[in-house]
N, C-alpha and C positions, 0 to 999 in steps of 0.2 A: 399674552395668553390669547389663543383664538377663542371665539365665542360665536353663538348663533343668536340672532335677534339683537335686541338692544344691548349696548355695552353695560356690563354690571356697574353698579354704584355702591357706595358705602351706606346707602339708605337701607333700613331693615326690610326684609322680604315680606311681601303682602300676598294675599290670595290672587290678586290680578297678575302677579309675576309668575304664577304657576300655570303654564299653558296646557299641560297634559293631565292635570289633576293629581300628580304624584310628586313627591320630593325624593330624589335618589340620595343615597349616602354620600355620593361624590359632591352633591350640592350643599352639603353642610360642612362648615369649617370645623376643624379640630377644636374641641372644647366648647362648641356653640350649644350643644345639648347636654345638660347635666341631669343627674338623677332627680333633682328637685323639679325639673321641668317635665319629667316623664313618670312621675308617681302615678300608679294605677294603670300604666300602659304596658302592654306586652305580657310576657309570660307564656309558657307553653301549655296549650290545652290538650296535653297528651296524658294518658293514652287515648288514642282514637282507634275505633274499630268500625269496619264496614264489611259485612259478609252477607251472602245470600245462600239459599238452598240450592244445591247442585242437582238434586234428584227429588222426584216426588216422594212423599212420605204418607203412610197410612195412619189415620187417627181412628181408634176404636170408638164405638158408641159409648157415651156417658163415662168416658175415661179421660183424665188429664194426661196429655201426651207431651213430653218435652220435644221442642222443635230442634231439628238439626240444621245448622247452616254450614254446609260443607265447603264453600268456596269463600276465601277471604280476599277482599279487594284491598283493604288497609288493615294493618295491625301494628301500630307504631311501637308498641312495647312488648310484643309477643305475649299479650295478655288474654288471647282468645283461643279456645280449642274446640272447634266444631259446634258445640252447643253451650259452652260455659265461658263467661267472662269473669276473670279473677283480677281484682284490683292489685296492682304491683305495690311493693313496699315503697313508701315515700310518696304515694300518689293519692292520699286521702283527699276528699273534696266532694263537691256537688257534680253529679253526672247527668247529662241528658241522654235518656234511653228512648229510642224509637224503634218499633218493630211493626211489620205488616205481614199478614198471613192470608194467602188466597186459598179458599176452600170451596169446592163445589159441593152443594148438598141440596136436599129435597125441600119442598114446600112445607111451611108450618113447623119449622125446627129452630132450635136455639144453638148459638155458638158463643163460646166465651174465650177470651184471650187474656193472659195474665203475665205480668212481670214478677218473677220470683227473686227475692233477695234472700240469700243464705237458706235456700230450700223451703221458704215460706212465701205464700202469695203476698205481694206488697201492694199491688194495684191490679184491679180486674175490670175488664170491659165485657159487657154482655150485649147480644143482639138477638132479636127474634126475627126470623126470615119467613116471609109469606110469598116469595116470588122465586120460583125455581127456573126462570128463563135464562139466568146467567149465574156464573160463579160470583162469590162475594169476597171482597178483600177487606179484612178487618185491620184497623190500625190502633196501636196503643202507644202512649208516650207518658213519660214522667221525669221529673227532676228529683233525683234521690241522693241523699248524703251517703257516701260510701267510705269505708276505711280499708286499709291494707288487708288482704285475704278475703274480703267480702266477695260474694259471687252473685252474678246475674244470669238468669235463665229465662226462656220464654216457653210458656205452656199453652196448649190449645185444648178445648173441650168442645164436643159437639153431640147433639142429641137427635140424630136422624133415624135411629133404629138399626143402623148397620154401620159398617166401616165407610169412611170417606177419605178422599185423597187431597193432600195439600200440594198445590202446584209449585214446581221449582222454577227458578229463574230470577234475574235481577229485578224484574218488574212485578214479581209475584210474592215471594216470601223472603224477607230480609230483616237484618238488624243493623242499627247504627248506634254507636255509643261514643260519647266524647266527654272529657272532663271540662267543666266550665271554669273560666278564669273569673274569680270573684274578688 
């Protein structure tokens, strides 16, 4: 059998034998890895969703507005539809939810960002802004236990005294959701 480097021996594999930091399936003999040796390893952390706002969105003054994320980059289980993530059947578990919203607004105003679970605010983040020289990007995240048919939505609130615009784009307004392997 041809080989690269030192000729293989019957001595067990050690970390010094791994030149590139990876072990390929072809490097492992049939029957060498058993379920006992892989307990707690692997599993699919799906569904996974990554989406961003494809167009600017208006947020009315002192009104909770649901954010629309019109462009999906990843939707492994077809669980996301524009603004709502729905847990598929058989995918109960803990989920990491991260969202950011870029909103331009005036000096001395408040902004709130909230993750809604089943149409109720689950976690909320508030910020008071006293610098109007640049837009502000607010980020919120949480690990939430979800069951089949539970929904996740992102809402924004602002108190500028008028309408404000949420910026579109991959670096401005987005949502990322993944089921964690526990």
